C-alpha positions in Angstrom: 4.7 -25.0 9.6 6.8 -21.9 8.8 5.3 -18.4 8.5 6.3 -18.4 4.8 4.6 -21.7 4.1 1.4 -20.6 5.9 1.1 -17.0 4.6 3.0 -17.3 1.3 0.1 -18.5 -0.9 -2.0 -15.5 0.1 0.6 -12.8 -0.4 0.0 -12.2 -4.1 -3.7 -11.4 -3.3 -2.8 -9.2 -0.4 -0.5 -7.3 -2.8 -3.4 -6.9 -5.2 -5.6 -5.6 -2.4 -3.0 -3.2 -1.1 -2.4 -1.8 -4.6 -6.1 -1.2 -5.1 -6.4 0.4 -1.6 -3.5 2.8 -2.2 -3.9 3.3 -5.9 -0.3 2.4 -6.6 1.7 -0.8 -7.1 4.7 0.8 -5.5 2.8 2.1 -2.4 0.8 -1.1 -2.0 3.8 -3.4 -2.2 5.7 -1.1 0.2 2.9 -1.4 2.8 2.8 -5.2 2.5 6.5 -5.4 3.0 6.4 -3.0 5.9 3.6 -4.9 7.7 5.4 -8.2 7.3 8.6 -6.6 8.6 6.7 -5.2 11.6 5.4 -8.7 12.4 8.9 -10.2 12.1 10.4 -7.7 14.6 7.4 -8.1 16.9 5.8 -4.7 16.4 2.6 -6.3 15.1 1.4 -9.7 16.2 -0.4 -12.1 13.9 -3.7 -13.6 14.8 -3.4 -17.3 15.5 -7.1 -18.3 16.1 -8.3 -17.4 12.6 -7.6 -18.9 9.1 -4.2 -17.9 7.6 -5.7 -15.7 4.9 -7.8 -13.7 7.3 -4.9 -13.5 9.7 -2.7 -12.1 7.0 -5.2 -9.3 6.0 -5.8 -8.6 9.6 -2.1 -8.2 10.2 -1.9 -5.8 7.2 -4.7 -3.7 8.6 -3.2 -3.5 12.1 -0.2 -1.8 10.4 -2.2 0.2 7.9 -4.6 1.6 10.5 -1.7 3.2 12.4 0.3 4.5 9.4 -1.5 4.4 6.1 -5.0 5.8 6.0 -4.9 9.0 8.0 -5.1 12.0 5.6 -5.1 15.5 7.2 -8.3 17.4 6.7 -7.9 21.1 5.8 -10.5 23.9 6.0 -9.1 25.4 2.8 -9.3 23.0 -0.1 -7.3 25.3 -2.4 -4.2 23.6 -3.7 -5.3 20.1 -2.9 -5.1 17.5 -5.7 -8.2 15.7 -7.0 -7.2 12.6 -5.0 -6.8 14.6 -1.8 -10.2 16.2 -2.2 -11.8 12.8 -2.7 -10.0 11.4 0.3 -11.5 14.2 2.4 -15.0 13.2 1.4 -14.7 9.5 1.8 -13.8 7.7 5.0 -10.8 5.3 4.3 -12.3 2.4 6.2 -15.4 2.6 4.1 -13.3 1.8 1.0 -11.5 -1.0 2.9 -14.8 -2.7 3.8 -16.0 -2.6 0.2 -12.7 -3.9 -1.3 -12.5 -6.7 1.2 -15.9 -8.0 0.4 -16.5 -7.1 -3.3 -13.0 -7.6 -4.6 -11.2 -10.0 -2.2 -14.3 -12.1 -1.6 -14.5 -12.0 2.2 -17.8 -12.3 3.9 -19.1 -9.5 6.1 -18.2 -11.4 9.3 -14.7 -12.1 7.9 -14.2 -8.4 6.9 -15.3 -7.5 10.4 -12.6 -9.7 11.9 -10.0 -8.2 9.6 -10.9 -4.6 10.3 -11.8 -5.3 14.0 -15.2 -3.7 13.4 -18.7 -4.7 14.4 -20.5 -6.4 11.4 -23.2 -3.7 11.4 -20.4 -1.1 10.9 -18.9 -3.0 8.0 -22.3 -3.2 6.3 -22.8 0.5 6.8 -19.3 1.3 5.5 -20.0 -0.8 2.3 -23.3 1.0 1.7 -21.6 4.4 2.2 -18.9 3.7 -0.3 -21.3 2.4 -2.9 -23.3 5.6 -2.5 -20.1 7.6 -3.0 -19.1 5.6 -6.1 -22.6 6.0 -7.6 -22.4 9.8 -7.1 -19.0 10.2 -8.6 -18.5 11.9 -12.0 -19.4 9.6 -15.0 -16.4 8.5 -16.9 -15.4 7.3 -20.4 -14.6 3.6 -20.3 -12.9 1.5 -23.1 -13.3 -2.3 -23.0 -10.6 -4.6 -24.5 -12.2 -8.0 -24.8 -12.5 -10.5 -27.7 -15.3 -12.6 -26.2 -18.5 -11.0 -27.4 -20.7 -12.2 -24.5 -18.2 -11.0 -21.9 -17.8 -7.7 -23.7 -21.5 -7.2 -23.7 -21.8 -8.1 -20.0 -19.0 -5.6 -19.1 -20.6 -2.9 -21.3 -24.0 -3.5 -19.6 -22.4 -3.2 -16.2 -20.5 0.0 -17.1 -23.6 1.7 -18.5 -25.6 0.6 -15.5 -23.1 2.2 -13.2 -23.6 5.5 -15.0 -20.4 5.6 -17.1 -20.0 5.7 -20.9 -18.5 3.1 -23.1 -16.4 4.6 -25.9 -15.8 1.3 -27.7 -14.8 -2.3 -27.5 -11.4 -3.4 -28.9 -10.6 -7.1 -29.7 -6.9 -6.9 -30.5 -3.8 -5.1 -29.3 -3.5 -2.8 -32.3 -7.2 -1.9 -32.2 -6.9 -1.1 -28.5 -4.0 1.2 -29.0 -5.7 3.0 -31.9 -9.0 3.3 -30.0 -7.3 4.7 -26.9 -5.5 7.2 -29.0 -8.7 8.3 -30.7 -11.1 8.2 -27.8 -8.9 9.2 -24.8 -10.8 7.1 -22.2 -10.7 7.8 -18.5 -10.5 4.0 -17.7 -9.7 0.8 -19.5 -11.1 -2.7 -18.7 -8.9 -5.2 -20.4 -8.8 -9.0 -20.9 -5.4 -10.7 -21.0 -5.7 -13.0 -24.1 -7.0 -11.2 -27.2 -8.5 -12.4 -30.5 -5.4 -12.4 -32.6 -3.2 -14.1 -30.0 -1.9 -10.7 -28.8 -1.8 -9.7 -25.1 -4.0 -7.1 -23.3 -0.9 -6.5 -21.0 1.1 -5.5 -24.1 -1.7 -3.3 -25.3 -1.9 -1.6 -22.0 1.9 -1.0 -22.0 1.7 0.5 -25.4 -1.2 2.8 -24.3 0.6 3.9 -21.2 3.6 5.0 -23.2 1.4 7.7 -24.6 -1.1 8.6 -21.8 -1.7 7.9 -18.1 -5.0 6.0 -17.7 -5.9 3.4 -15.1 -6.2 -0.1 -16.5 -8.2 -2.9 -14.8 -7.2 -6.3 -16.0 -9.8 -9.1 -16.1 -8.5 -12.7 -16.2 -9.5 -16.2 -15.3 -5.9 -16.8 -14.2 -4.9 -14.0 -11.8 -2.0 -16.1 -10.4 -0.2 -15.7 -13.8 0.0 -11.9 -13.2 0.7 -12.1 -9.4 4.0 -14.0 -9.4 6.1 -11.2 -7.9 8.7 -11.8 -10.7 7.8 -8.8 -12.9 5.7 -5.6 -12.8 2.2 -6.5 -11.8 -1.2 -4.7 -12.3 -2.5 -2.4 -9.7 -6.1 -3.4 -10.5 -7.0 -7.0 -11.2 -10.4 -8.7 -11.4 -10.8 -12.5 -11.5 -13.2 -14.2 -13.9 -16.0 -15.1 -13.4 -16.6 -11.6 -12.0 -19.6 -10.2 -10.1 -21.3 -6.8 -10.6 -20.1 -5.7 -7.2 -16.5 -6.6 -7.9 -16.5 -4.6 -11.1 -18.3 -1.7 -9.4 -15.9 -1.6 -6.5 -12.8 -1.8 -8.6 -13.9 0.8 -11.1 -14.8 3.1 -8.2 -11.4 2.6 -6.6 -9.5 3.2 -9.8 -11.4 6.4 -10.6 -11.0 7.5 -7.0 -7.3 7.8 -7.5 -6.9 8.5 -11.2 -9.9 10.4 -12.6 -9.1 14.0 -13.7 -11.0 16.5 -11.6 -14.0 18.3 -12.9 -14.4 18.0 -16.6 -17.8 17.0 -17.8 -18.1 13.8 -19.9 -19.6 14.1 -23.4 -22.9 12.2 -23.6 -23.8 12.0 -27.2 -24.3 8.6 -28.9 -21.7 7.2 -31.2 -22.6 5.2 -34.3 -23.4 1.5 -33.9 -20.5 -0.9 -33.7 -20.2 -2.9 -36.8 -18.9 -5.9 -34.8 -21.4 -6.1 -32.0 -24.4 -4.1 -33.2 -24.5 -2.3 -29.9 -24.8 1.4 -29.4 -21.8 2.8 -27.5 -22.0 6.0 -25.4 -19.2 8.4 -26.0 
């Protein structure tokens, strides 16, 4: 079987992972292309004694470990961006271990094979990253979801993680209006909305006015990972787990959250739709 036939089905998910790891669709895709090119010219060898998906991610990390995750530490933090300051306080491999297990669904032994780490070190890295996420600044989160039960589940998770839900939108127009009024730090968005509109279209409308990270949540991730059009940097598959949402929110805020401003913590009026009290 050819390399394309063996590894091809897993490439869309590797691109998703690389984008989350780097915080950018452009950067993530570039690292995936470069790692595959390195394999083709013989600079990086694939692993033949493990399943293809694990081999592909291991191949990516062999390239990434030598080129991608080394950020120079400086004694003087003046002039560094918010992202650079966060990178100095969090070991890159810690983030990789959490994303591999919580977002990509690998077991700890599989993640250890991909990273070439002892399993105990993988577990320690995951715990360290979760502690770092839990101590990060609380953020204002907007949810775009027309299914009431899923919206309530997401809201509960967001509040449990220490963030604040500014509102839940059910349609494209409502999402655009709410984002304009509430200025969220992060958006969690379904793809198919109540009036037949698209969460992707809503996000595009919002991003024309402001730069805010959007995490898409869908039962059909393959529909957004075709490689034929712009694809999301952050993507969660339904049904989702608490740890997947936690890891993806942490990674998105790691790269995109503004530095330093406190988040307002007063309570907004009850939502007429859901009867829930939103934090704003």
